[in-house]
NUKOLDO-697777 format. One record per residue: residue number from 1; residue in three letters; x, y, z of N, C-alpha, C in turn. Coordinates in pm, whole numbers. Atoms other than C-alpha are relative to their C-alpha. Layout:
N
n, res, n_c1, n_c2, n_c3, ca_c1, ca_c2, ca_c3, c_c1, c_c2, c_c3
NUM, Ala, X, Y, Z, X, Y, Z, X, Y, Z
...
//
This chain:
339
n, res, n_c1, n_c2, n_c3, ca_c1, ca_c2, ca_c3, c_c1, c_c2, c_c3
1, Met, 122, 71, 34, -3055, -3479, -5927, 1, -140, 65
2, His, 11, 163, -11, -3176, -3812, -5766, -36, -66, -96
3, Arg, 69, 66, 116, -3226, -4022, -6038, -66, -159, 31
4, Ser, 60, 124, -23, -3468, -4333, -6048, -85, -35, -108
5, Gly, 60, 28, 114, -3606, -4529, -6319, 54, -25, -132
6, Ile, -86, 21, 137, -3545, -4655, -6666, -123, 55, -101
7, Ile, 68, -47, 124, -3678, -4488, -6983, 66, -93, -125
8, Ser, -44, 79, 103, -3651, -4704, -7291, -60, 30, -132
9, Gly, 42, -52, 144, -3690, -4611, -7654, 56, -91, -109
10, Gly, -34, 73, 101, -3671, -4790, -7974, -129, -66, -68
11, Asn, 102, 57, 53, -3901, -5060, -8117, -124, -28, 65
12, Trp, 123, 42, -60, -4266, -5107, -8031, -72, -77, -115
13, Ile, 41, 78, 95, -4413, -5393, -8200, -124, -87, 55
14, Val, 98, 104, -20, -4728, -5619, -8195, 38, -115, -53
15, Asp, 0, 131, 84, -4653, -5976, -8241, -122, -87, 8
16, His, 109, 81, 5, -4907, -6193, -8389, 61, -123, 7
17, Val, -105, 110, -47, -4770, -6516, -8246, -96, -142, -76
18, Lys, 72, 127, 58, -4891, -6846, -8431, 84, -112, 23
19, Leu, -68, 127, -48, -4800, -7187, -8282, -50, -112, -103
20, Ile, 25, 113, 115, -4760, -7436, -8582, 61, -107, 22
21, Asp, -58, 148, -11, -4712, -7795, -8610, 132, -38, -84
22, Asn, -99, 42, 80, -4432, -7797, -8856, 64, 136, -77
23, Trp, -51, -121, 111, -4190, -7561, -9059, 7, -64, -128
24, Pro, -2, 47, 122, -4302, -7632, -9417, 127, 30, -84
25, Pro, -63, -71, 113, -4081, -7620, -9727, -79, 89, -102
26, Gln, 57, -90, 86, -4164, -7376, -9994, -122, -76, -58
27, Asp, 98, 53, 83, -4531, -7432, -10142, -53, -113, 92
28, Ala, 90, 87, -84, -4617, -7683, -9861, -77, 80, 107
29, Leu, 88, -46, -93, -4865, -7645, -9570, 42, -35, 134
30, Ala, -26, 18, -130, -4839, -7592, -9212, -132, 35, 81
31, Ser, 152, -24, -65, -5145, -7606, -8965, 55, 106, 126
32, Ile, -6, -80, -115, -5175, -7322, -8727, -102, -59, 130
33, Leu, 61, 58, -115, -5247, -7466, -8372, -76, 86, 77
34, Ser, 46, -114, -91, -5300, -7155, -8166, 46, 128, -56
35, Gln, -54, -142, 42, -5260, -6779, -8229, -57, 79, 111
36, Ser, 16, -105, -83, -5235, -6482, -8008, 86, 109, -5
37, Asp, -73, -131, 8, -5112, -6127, -7982, 62, 17, 125
38, Gly, -79, -42, -97, -4835, -5994, -7773, 90, 112, -29
39, Asn, -107, -113, -5, -4573, -5734, -7702, 133, -56, -77
40, Gly, -126, 4, 40, -4254, -5709, -7905, 80, 108, -40
41, Gly, -88, -101, 32, -3964, -5510, -7990, 70, 34, 168
42, Ser, -85, -27, -110, -3684, -5406, -7743, -67, 96, 111
43, Ala, 52, -97, -97, -3832, -5118, -7572, -120, -40, 70
44, Tyr, 112, 46, -44, -4182, -5254, -7539, 29, -138, 92
45, Asn, -19, 117, -81, -4057, -5589, -7404, 85, 7, 131
46, Leu, -69, -16, -124, -3809, -5455, -7163, -77, 79, 119
47, Leu, 65, -66, -86, -4053, -5205, -7002, -119, -108, 75
48, Lys, 95, 85, -59, -4344, -5454, -6974, 84, -122, 96
49, Asn, -41, 94, -111, -4120, -5720, -6813, 56, 51, 110
50, Leu, -49, -77, -123, -3973, -5456, -6579, -136, 14, 104
51, Ser, 134, -7, -74, -4343, -5416, -6455, -30, -128, 52
52, Arg, 45, 109, -61, -4407, -5756, -6438, 95, -81, 108
53, Leu, -104, 37, -84, -4081, -5833, -6248, -50, 52, 140
54, Gly, 33, -93, -115, -4214, -5560, -5983, 81, 74, 29
55, Ala, -81, -113, -18, -3984, -5292, -6051, -62, 86, 81
56, Gly, 70, -97, -64, -4046, -5052, -5807, 77, 148, -17
57, Phe, -80, -125, 57, -3893, -4751, -5986, -107, 54, -127
58, Pro, 78, -35, 117, -4076, -4541, -6276, 56, -39, -114
59, Leu, -34, 42, 121, -4078, -4661, -6622, -66, 73, -107
60, Glu, 40, -105, 118, -4092, -4448, -6935, 22, -31, -128
61, Ala, -22, 45, 131, -4155, -4519, -7301, 48, 135, -90
62, Ile, -15, -68, 95, -4018, -4344, -7597, -29, -78, -134
63, Gly, 7, 61, 129, -4123, -4433, -7951, -91, 49, -93
64, Leu, 104, -42, 101, -4368, -4425, -8247, -88, -110, -31
65, Val, 120, 110, 37, -4705, -4630, -8314, -75, 60, -90
66, Gly, 114, -55, 90, -4963, -4566, -8580, -129, 17, 85
67, Asp, 136, -19, -59, -5300, -4443, -8507, -103, -128, -62
68, Asp, 66, 105, 43, -5463, -4777, -8543, -12, -92, 120
69, Ala, 47, 80, -114, -5593, -5078, -8346, 128, -52, 69
70, Asp, -121, 53, -36, -5234, -5207, -8288, 65, 102, 105
71, Gly, -65, -122, -71, -5116, -4849, -8157, -85, 10, 119
72, Arg, 78, -16, -135, -5404, -4834, -7925, -8, -121, 78
73, Ala, 1, 106, -75, -5376, -5160, -7796, 160, -1, 76
74, Ile, -117, -37, -81, -5001, -5070, -7697, 7, 90, 102
75, Leu, 42, -110, -92, -5111, -4756, -7526, -78, -68, 125
76, Ala, 90, 71, -98, -5364, -4965, -7332, 71, -98, 98
77, Asp, -98, 95, -78, -5104, -5223, -7240, 83, 101, 108
78, Cys, -104, -99, -69, -4863, -4935, -7120, -86, 28, 143
79, Ala, 52, -31, -108, -5153, -4817, -6892, -18, -96, 120
80, Val, 13, 115, -110, -5209, -5158, -6725, 130, -27, 58
81, His, -137, 36, -46, -4829, -5199, -6683, 49, 124, 65
82, His, -76, -116, -55, -4770, -4859, -6530, 116, 72, -96
83, Ile, -88, -69, 85, -4560, -4728, -6822, -41, 127, -55
84, Asp, 59, -136, 37, -4561, -4357, -6875, 29, 23, -163
85, Pro, -21, -12, 169, -4631, -4315, -7241, 15, 135, -56
86, Thr, -9, -128, 33, -4579, -3930, -7260, 84, 10, -114
87, Gln, -68, -24, 130, -4302, -3972, -7524, -32, -128, -100
88, Leu, 63, 122, 77, -4476, -4274, -7696, -115, 73, -101
89, Arg, 69, -68, 85, -4609, -4080, -7981, -73, -67, -139
90, Arg, 51, 68, 113, -4845, -4159, -8270, 18, 78, -120
91, Ala, -9, -46, 131, -4794, -4124, -8629, -123, -30, -76
92, Asn, 96, 19, 118, -5073, -4067, -8892, -4, -71, -108
93, Asp, -24, 44, 138, -4924, -4157, -9189, 69, -151, -1
94, Val, -46, 139, 23, -4804, -4523, -9121, -29, -67, 121
95, Ala, 66, 73, -90, -4912, -4821, -8922, 105, -40, 122
96, Thr, -73, 59, -92, -4802, -4958, -8620, 103, -134, -37
97, Ser, -89, 82, 55, -4508, -5192, -8656, -34, -131, 48
98, Tyr, 50, 131, -52, -4589, -5570, -8633, 84, -98, -71
99, Thr, -67, 98, 26, -4444, -5908, -8650, -76, -142, -11
100, Asp, 59, 119, -6, -4598, -6240, -8759, 111, -122, 45
101, Val, -84, 110, -82, -4404, -6495, -8526, -50, -125, -15
102, Met, 33, 140, 9, -4419, -6858, -8637, 85, -95, 99
103, Thr, -66, 86, -97, -4319, -7083, -8353, -66, -155, -23
104, Val, 33, 142, 19, -4301, -7460, -8417, -8, -91, 122
105, Arg, 31, 47, -119, -4458, -7649, -8143, 105, -120, 58
106, Ser, -94, 94, -47, -4204, -7940, -8111, 130, 31, 27
107, Thr, -143, -49, -23, -3901, -7728, -8102, 26, 125, 57
108, Gly, -16, -126, -43, -3996, -7381, -7986, 81, 86, -89
109, Arg, -62, -88, 72, -3802, -7237, -8253, -112, 73, -93
110, Arg, 81, -119, 63, -3929, -6933, -8442, 46, 60, -127
111, Thr, -28, -66, 113, -3940, -6749, -8740, -66, 152, -40
112, Phe, 83, -128, 4, -4035, -6374, -8794, -20, 68, -138
113, Phe, 53, -71, 134, -4217, -6197, -9092, -39, 160, 80
114, His, 10, -113, -62, -4156, -5827, -8983, -42, 104, -99
115, Gln, 47, -136, 62, -4340, -5504, -9082, 68, 112, 77
116, Arg, -90, -85, -74, -4108, -5216, -8998, -101, 133, 50
117, Gly, 104, -111, -44, -4402, -4948, -8980, 74, 122, 71
118, Ala, 1, -137, -101, -4386, -4655, -8745, 137, 21, 53
119, Asn, -151, 1, -43, -4036, -4763, -8596, 74, 44, -98
120, Ala, -80, -57, 73, -3881, -4683, -8907, 30, 153, -13
121, Lys, -14, -156, -8, -3947, -4320, -8857, 53, 48, 125
122, Leu, -31, -43, -129, -3833, -4292, -8504, 152, 58, -26
123, Ala, -95, -79, 38, -3587, -4018, -8526, 59, 67, 126
124, Pro, -48, -75, -100, -3338, -3815, -8291, -99, 109, 68
125, Ala, 82, -88, -48, -3594, -3555, -8246, -113, -36, 83
126, His, 72, 25, -97, -3823, -3772, -8064, 34, -39, 110
127, Phe, -61, 36, -109, -3612, -3828, -7780, 19, 118, 76
128, Asp, -7, -114, -78, -3635, -3563, -7488, 51, -36, 124
129, Phe, -55, 47, -127, -3417, -3617, -7183, -4, 118, 77
130, Thr, -2, -116, -80, -3460, -3267, -7053, -93, -11, 150
131, Thr, 77, -12, -121, -3719, -3358, -6797, -24, -118, 54
132, Thr, 1, 136, -83, -3691, -3711, -6706, 98, -5, 117
133, Lys, -86, 25, -114, -3537, -3808, -6376, 43, -171, 17
134, Ala, -49, 147, 3, -3478, -4177, -6501, 151, 22, 24
135, Lys, -125, 40, -16, -3160, -4342, -6403, 83, -59, -121
136, Trp, -44, 87, 102, -3089, -4565, -6692, -102, 31, -140
137, Phe, 66, -14, 143, -3176, -4523, -7086, 29, -123, -63
138, His, -46, 135, 123, -3196, -4833, -7323, -80, 23, -114
139, Leu, 29, -15, 121, -3224, -4824, -7657, 14, -146, -89
140, Gly, 2, 132, 77, -3298, -5126, -7895, -147, -8, -83
141, Tyr, -130, 68, 37, -3287, -5256, -8133, 70, 78, -99
142, Leu, -104, -64, 110, -2992, -5122, -8339, -7, -104, -126
143, Leu, 7, 94, 120, -3020, -5254, -8702, -144, -26, -37
144, Leu, 145, 32, 28, -3391, -5242, -8689, -70, 140, 14
145, Leu, 85, -115, -15, -3480, -4883, -8659, 61, 102, -101
146, Asp, -68, -35, 124, -3420, -4735, -9006, 60, 155, -1
147, Thr, -29, -152, -14, -3391, -4349, -8935, 130, -1, 98
148, Leu, -113, -3, -103, -3166, -4412, -8603, 126, -51, -73
149, Asp, -107, 84, 59, -2954, -4667, -8825, 71, 96, -106
150, Thr, -29, -69, 114, -2895, -4390, -9097, 145, 67, 35
151, Leu, -121, -80, -3, -2525, -4263, -9135, -7, 125, -25
152, Gly, 0, -152, 17, -2456, -3922, -9092, 143, 38, -83
153, Ala, -113, -34, 59, -2193, -3722, -9267, 155, -37, 72
154, Asp, -132, 35, -72, -1933, -3803, -9017, 17, -167, 18
155, Gly, -12, 166, 36, -2003, -4196, -9093, -73, -50, 134
156, Arg, 48, 64, -107, -2172, -4263, -8771, -131, 11, 5
157, Pro, 166, 12, 6, -2573, -4364, -8709, -50, 107, 83
158, Ala, 51, -133, -72, -2788, -4112, -8596, -43, -64, 148
159, Ala, -12, 39, -149, -2826, -4332, -8255, 95, 54, 64
160, Val, -112, -56, -52, -2504, -4189, -8171, -34, 123, 80
161, Glu, 36, -120, -33, -2654, -3851, -8129, -95, -18, 125
162, Val, 114, 22, -113, -2942, -3988, -7892, 78, -77, 126
163, Leu, -89, 47, -119, -2700, -4183, -7679, 73, 92, 77
164, Ala, -63, -125, -48, -2487, -3863, -7633, -74, 82, 67
165, Arg, 102, -75, -67, -2784, -3669, -7545, -32, -63, 124
166, Ala, 45, 56, -136, -2874, -3907, -7284, 121, -2, 101
167, Arg, -118, -3, -101, -2526, -3934, -7123, 17, 154, 56
168, Ala, -17, -124, -33, -2508, -3568, -7126, -99, 56, 101
169, Ala, 93, -57, -94, -2827, -3533, -6949, 1, -78, 128
170, Gly, -50, 63, -123, -2681, -3757, -6678, -70, -148, -6
171, Leu, 67, 136, 3, -2866, -4110, -6765, 152, -85, -40
172, Leu, -72, 108, 23, -2661, -4430, -6773, -74, -59, -128
173, Thr, 50, 51, 114, -2704, -4608, -7118, 41, -145, -24
174, Ser, -19, 143, 56, -2773, -4957, -7244, -55, -11, -152
175, Val, 18, 13, 150, -2807, -5081, -7596, -6, -145, -29
176, Asp, -7, 152, 75, -2930, -5421, -7789, -38, 20, -128
177, Cys, 17, 24, 145, -2919, -5521, -8131, -85, -89, -47
178, Val, 64, 150, 58, -3090, -5767, -8370, 88, -67, -76
179, Ser, -95, 96, 74, -2953, -6043, -8536, 7, 15, -166
180, Glu, 8, -38, 131, -2949, -5912, -8880, 148, -69, -89
181, Ser, -115, 47, 76, -2689, -6092, -9150, 24, 90, -129
182, Ala, -49, -107, 117, -2653, -5786, -9391, 138, 56, 1
183, Gly, -146, -47, -24, -2284, -5725, -9240, 20, 136, 22
184, Arg, -19, -126, -46, -2358, -5392, -9094, 44, 38, 154
185, Phe, -47, -25, -126, -2234, -5445, -8747, 110, 78, 4
186, Pro, -112, -116, -4, -1885, -5270, -8809, -35, 137, -29
187, Thr, 46, -129, 38, -2051, -4992, -8965, -105, 71, 72
188, His, 109, -66, -64, -2371, -4923, -8776, 9, -36, 149
189, Val, -1, 18, -136, -2305, -5071, -8437, 133, 41, 77
190, Ala, -101, -45, -58, -1935, -5046, -8362, 6, 140, 37
191, Pro, -33, -176, -58, -1940, -4632, -8350, -84, 30, 81
192, Val, 71, -25, -118, -2209, -4629, -8121, 51, -47, 122
193, Leu, -41, 53, -131, -2024, -4828, -7852, 62, 88, 91
194, Pro, -64, -110, -92, -1824, -4534, -7702, -119, 63, 76
195, Glu, 95, -72, -77, -2160, -4385, -7578, -86, -97, 82
196, Val, 104, 125, -53, -2299, -4735, -7443, 97, -38, 136
197, Asp, -60, 51, -122, -2228, -4819, -7071, -18, -151, 20
198, Val, 10, 155, 15, -2378, -5169, -7105, -42, -50, -130
199, Leu, 23, 70, 132, -2394, -5353, -7428, -39, -135, 14
200, Phe, 41, 147, -25, -2616, -5670, -7445, 5, -36, -169
201, Val, -26, 47, 114, -2517, -5882, -7741, -14, -163, 26
202, Asn, 19, 131, 15, -2602, -6240, -7839, 143, -69, -59
203, Asp, -112, 44, 72, -2318, -6488, -7959, 11, 30, -155
204, Tyr, -9, -30, 129, -2390, -6433, -8319, 58, 151, -20
205, Glu, -60, -156, 7, -2349, -6040, -8284, 136, 26, 65
206, Ala, -126, -13, -43, -2055, -6071, -8076, 114, -58, -100
207, Glu, -89, 42, 100, -1901, -6271, -8373, 11, 88, -105
208, Gln, 13, -80, 133, -2008, -6016, -8634, 55, 98, 30
209, Leu, -97, -117, -57, -1831, -5737, -8413, 122, -21, 26
210, Thr, -146, 27, -36, -1533, -5889, -8314, 71, -77, -116
211, Gly, -71, 94, 77, -1457, -6185, -8570, 55, -98, 58
212, Ile, -11, 114, -98, -1426, -6431, -8290, -96, -100, -28
213, Ala, 87, 96, -3, -1568, -6734, -8349, -28, -78, 136
214, Leu, 17, 25, -154, -1733, -6861, -8018, -60, -168, 0
215, Gly, 67, 140, 7, -1878, -7215, -8125, -138, 7, 35
216, Arg, 131, 8, -24, -2213, -7341, -8078, -54, -114, 86
217, Ala, 42, 107, -93, -2408, -7533, -7828, 87, -68, 81
218, Ala, -80, 82, -84, -2209, -7802, -7667, 162, 19, -28
219, Thr, -123, -59, 40, -1903, -7667, -7851, 35, 111, 18
220, Leu, -15, -136, -49, -1913, -7340, -7693, 127, 37, 38
221, Asp, -132, 1, -48, -1557, -7228, -7647, 3, 112, 114
222, Arg, 25, -78, -104, -1556, -7058, -7310, 127, 128, 11
223, Gly, -88, -90, 37, -1219, -6899, -7361, -29, 98, -117
224, Ala, 42, -72, 129, -1329, -6753, -7692, -106, 108, 43
225, Val, 113, -95, -64, -1647, -6609, -7519, 70, 121, 77
226, Glu, -86, -105, -79, -1427, -6405, -7273, 99, 93, -102
227, Arg, -77, -81, 75, -1183, -6304, -7549, -98, 104, -93
228, Ala, 88, -95, 86, -1486, -6160, -7766, -42, 118, 114
229, Ala, 45, -95, -95, -1622, -5992, -7453, 111, 115, 33
230, Arg, -105, -99, 6, -1299, -5828, -7421, 22, 72, -113
231, Ala, -27, -84, 133, -1265, -5720, -7758, -105, 104, -5
232, Leu, 114, -94, 9, -1623, -5555, -7730, 45, 121, 91
233, Ile, -39, -130, -90, -1486, -5339, -7430, 113, 75, -67
234, Ala, -84, -57, 62, -1185, -5262, -7643, -48, 122, -120
235, Leu, 78, -83, 93, -1433, -5114, -7904, -58, 105, 67
236, Gly, 59, -123, -36, -1537, -4854, -7666, -115, 3, 130
237, Val, 74, -11, -103, -1793, -4984, -7427, 24, 51, 132
238, Arg, -70, -83, -104, -1775, -4783, -7119, -8, -77, 141
239, Ala, 5, 73, -133, -1874, -5025, -6828, -4, -149, 0
240, Trp, -14, 152, 22, -1975, -5381, -6912, -63, -25, -126
241, Val, 27, 96, 67, -2030, -5634, -7187, -90, -87, 59
242, Val, 88, 129, -59, -2322, -5882, -7131, -8, -65, -128
243, Leu, 13, 77, 110, -2278, -6161, -7376, -74, -136, 26
244, His, 76, 92, -40, -2533, -6419, -7381, -10, -97, -111
245, Phe, 18, 86, 95, -2627, -6742, -7554, -82, -109, 70
246, Pro, 114, 90, -98, -2861, -7054, -7464, 71, -51, 103
247, Glu, -48, 60, -150, -2597, -7198, -7218, 2, 83, 117
248, Gly, -6, -81, -132, -2591, -6883, -7008, 55, 156, -64
249, Val, -25, -119, 30, -2435, -6531, -7009, 130, 25, 55
250, Cys, -131, -44, -22, -2079, -6365, -6974, 5, 138, 15
251, Ala, -32, -143, -7, -2026, -6025, -6841, 140, 39, 28
252, Cys, -159, -64, -9, -1711, -5843, -6870, 5, 150, 21
253, Ser, -6, -161, -43, -1635, -5512, -6720, 131, 79, -44
254, Val, -116, -78, 58, -1380, -5214, -6824, 109, -21, 72
255, Arg, -127, 27, -91, -1170, -5314, -6531, 47, -121, -42
256, Gly, -56, 143, 31, -1124, -5670, -6675, -70, -109, 92
257, Glu, 68, 99, -69, -1363, -5844, -6439, -65, -95, -88
258, Ile, 115, 90, 45, -1554, -6170, -6562, -81, -58, 69
259, Val, 83, 37, -94, -1851, -6272, -6421, -97, -117, -98
260, Trp, 80, 89, 64, -2036, -6609, -6564, -128, -29, 70
261, Gln, 113, 49, -38, -2384, -6736, -6502, -78, -69, -103
262, Thr, 67, 102, 83, -2518, -7037, -6662, -166, 7, -7
263, Ser, 155, 18, -1, -2887, -7091, -6767, -68, -88, 96
264, Val, 75, 113, -74, -3150, -7239, -6591, -43, -142, -58
265, Arg, 54, 127, 55, -3237, -7608, -6656, -147, -8, -10
266, Val, 113, 21, 13, -3561, -7568, -6804, -67, -114, -65
267, Pro, 21, 102, 83, -3735, -7882, -6906, -57, 37, -116
268, Ala, 50, -11, 138, -3796, -7929, -7260, -155, 19, -19
269, Ala, 119, 2, 2, -4157, -7999, -7210, -65, 133, 53
270, Ser, 50, -140, -65, -4215, -7648, -7033, 29, 108, -105
271, Ile, -47, -116, 91, -4076, -7449, -7315, -112, 20, -122
272, Ala, 101, -46, 117, -4354, -7269, -7537, 54, 63, -107
273, Gly, -37, -67, 116, -4145, -7054, -7735, 124, 81, 80
274, Thr, -125, -83, -40, -3804, -6859, -7713, -18, 140, -33
275, Ala, 12, -148, 27, -3933, -6508, -7848, 15, 73, 120
276, Gly, 32, -72, -110, -3844, -6266, -7603, 102, -38, 100
277, Ala, -81, 42, -92, -3602, -6462, -7409, 131, 131, 33
278, Gly, -134, -88, -22, -3298, -6202, -7454, -58, 121, 64
279, Asp, 34, -111, -39, -3516, -5920, -7374, -32, -17, 142
280, Ala, 57, 37, -143, -3646, -6096, -7033, 147, 7, 69
281, Leu, -130, -4, -72, -3268, -6149, -6959, 43, 139, 15
282, Ala, -23, -139, -8, -3196, -5779, -7022, -54, 55, 104
283, Ser, 92, -55, -89, -3479, -5675, -6808, 46, -39, 142
284, Gly, -84, 41, -136, -3346, -5875, -6514, 113, 41, 35
285, Ile, -153, -56, -24, -3001, -5759, -6547, 0, 149, 25
286, Leu, 9, -145, -35, -3110, -5387, -6576, -81, 46, 123
287, Leu, 65, -8, -117, -3343, -5417, -6282, 120, -7, 108
288, Gly, -98, 26, -88, -3053, -5554, -6075, 104, 108, -8
289, Leu, -64, -86, -13, -2832, -5289, -6194, -12, 154, 41
290, His, 58, -103, -43, -3050, -5017, -6133, 6, 14, 157
291, Glu, 18, 14, -145, -3093, -5131, -5771, 158, -31, 53
292, Glu, -128, -1, -38, -2698, -5136, -5760, 46, -144, 42
293, Trp, -25, 132, -28, -2677, -5512, -5729, 155, -45, -36
294, Pro, -98, 39, 54, -2355, -5682, -5771, -18, -73, -152
295, Met, 37, 66, 137, -2319, -5818, -6150, -52, -115, 41
296, Ala, 38, 139, -36, -2348, -6179, -6039, -148, -31, 55
297, Arg, 150, 21, -46, -2677, -6136, -5867, -86, 66, -87
298, Ala, 70, -53, 122, -2804, -5926, -6158, -13, -123, -118
299, Leu, 7, 103, 103, -2715, -6202, -6400, -77, -107, 41
300, Glu, 68, 125, -37, -2875, -6475, -6194, -155, 34, -20
301, Leu, 135, -59, 27, -3220, -6258, -6222, -20, -5, -134
302, Gly, 34, 5, 162, -3163, -6222, -6592, -21, -123, -44
303, Val, 22, 134, 67, -3114, -6591, -6664, -164, -62, 63
304, Cys, 146, 54, -50, -3425, -6666, -6419, -123, 52, -103
305, Ala, 96, -68, 72, -3631, -6383, -6593, -11, -92, -165
306, Ala, 10, 71, 123, -3544, -6553, -6934, -65, -137, 2
307, Ala, 85, 146, -18, -3630, -6904, -6818, -158, 16, 12
308, Ala, 150, -40, -5, -3971, -6751, -6711, -69, 15, -108
309, Ser, 64, -9, 122, -4036, -6640, -7033, -25, -105, -126
310, Leu, 4, 115, 112, -3992, -6945, -7227, -142, -97, 30
311, Arg, 115, 93, -30, -4305, -7102, -7073, -130, 57, -74
312, Ser, 98, -59, 116, -4512, -6874, -7332, 40, 26, -124
313, Pro, -83, -16, 126, -4478, -6854, -7694, -19, 167, -29
314, Thr, -31, -152, 5, -4538, -6447, -7646, 133, 34, 102
315, Cys, -110, -45, -63, -4248, -6242, -7506, -5, 36, 151
316, Ser, -14, -11, -141, -4368, -6157, -7160, -95, -43, 88
317, Asp, 125, 32, -110, -4687, -6323, -7042, 43, -107, 96
318, Ala, -34, 105, -110, -4500, -6582, -6847, 90, 65, 102
319, Val, -95, -70, -73, -4274, -6333, -6695, -76, 24, 157
320, Val, 68, -36, -157, -4339, -6317, -6291, 84, 87, 81
321, Thr, -73, -79, -100, -4206, -6128, -5997, 142, -47, 9
322, Ala, -132, 27, -4, -3833, -6114, -5969, 24, -119, 100
323, Gly, -11, 97, -112, -3870, -6313, -5627, -41, -146, -53
324, Glu, 49, 114, 38, -4070, -6577, -5815, 101, -64, -115
325, Cys, -100, 72, 102, -3824, -6609, -6109, 111, -43, 66
326, Leu, -132, 70, -62, -3523, -6655, -5866, -23, -109, 37
327, Ala, 20, 153, -62, -3705, -6925, -5656, -15, -109, -128
328, Thr, 9, 110, 89, -3787, -7119, -5969, 129, -31, -48
329, Gly, -140, 49, 64, -3456, -7099, -6123, 94, -62, 103
330, Arg, -73, 56, -68, -3306, -7200, -5804, -41, -155, 25
331, Val, 76, 131, -16, -3556, -7494, -5760, 76, -88, -132
332, Leu, -50, 74, 98, -3466, -7620, -6113, 141, -13, -34
333, Gly, -138, 6, -10, -3100, -7553, -6093, 60, 67, -143
334, Phe, -73, -54, 157, -2838, -7430, -6373, 95, -96, -52
335, His, -116, 111, 90, -2619, -7595, -6634, 115, 51, 69
336, Ala, -147, -22, -26, -2264, -7633, -6599, 59, 108, -74
337, Leu, -56, -85, 84, -2020, -7391, -6716, 52, -62, -131
338, Pro, -63, 62, 124, -1887, -7462, -7071, 152, 0, 37
339, Ser, -148, -6, -20, -1526, -7569, -7084, 84, 74, -51
//
């Protein structure tokens, strides 16, 4: 079968984004300067970004939403962005998942208050790969999908079954995590990796999985990043580890290749929020991999898409076509590689 397209399952969230003047101490006041609703969650962000990037292949959704205003808004947004909602099912007994995103205007830093909602009930039975002609299946976020994160009798999370069925049906697989602090990475993420062709992780998540300290900001250790990426391959990832951080991204292949791409020099005054930047990065990279670009070219589109997303406090509203993202990135230039 000739395969084309990306099918993505996992978190479908409505973000209620508030831009605030400061982050207050407990019992104190912050003022909301503006507010808007936007898409959130790995599956939703990825597919909407791919549409806005101008992906010329089918986009399909898998997930659960509530039979409520937020759920209806998600389905309407899928129609606008030409995302096939056939497997985006409504649950009558639970609300659509939502997140209150508090973004501080002066720093762009954000804090999330999350209602897990319908996403918590997403189960292996909701995933059907028997009819799709998609080339890639993306699942996210691990550690924020209660039923799929549940450990079975074999000690592995239920997400393993979903990814194994996708691979058996002929799809390539990619996965993203959420940066939780409950210490579950070794027990709930590591067992999934042998079913994953491309793993997306940030620096914090890589440290949790490998125990290798990567440093922070200007002290980021390039050698440690490469060691961590290789350690993740050793845990079973089948093709590529994509390890990202504010300074850029490092990709490591199962064959030992290392490819670096630093981030775009986005002026601080242009940054309205960082929510969704990691998903924008993944969207650009997966678009490139779907089109069988070299990894270096895919990484460039990834960091340029991430840079574009920074111009809005929402996850996807500032993402533009792939050509526009690349052109802007090349005009602004890229940071130097860490030492």
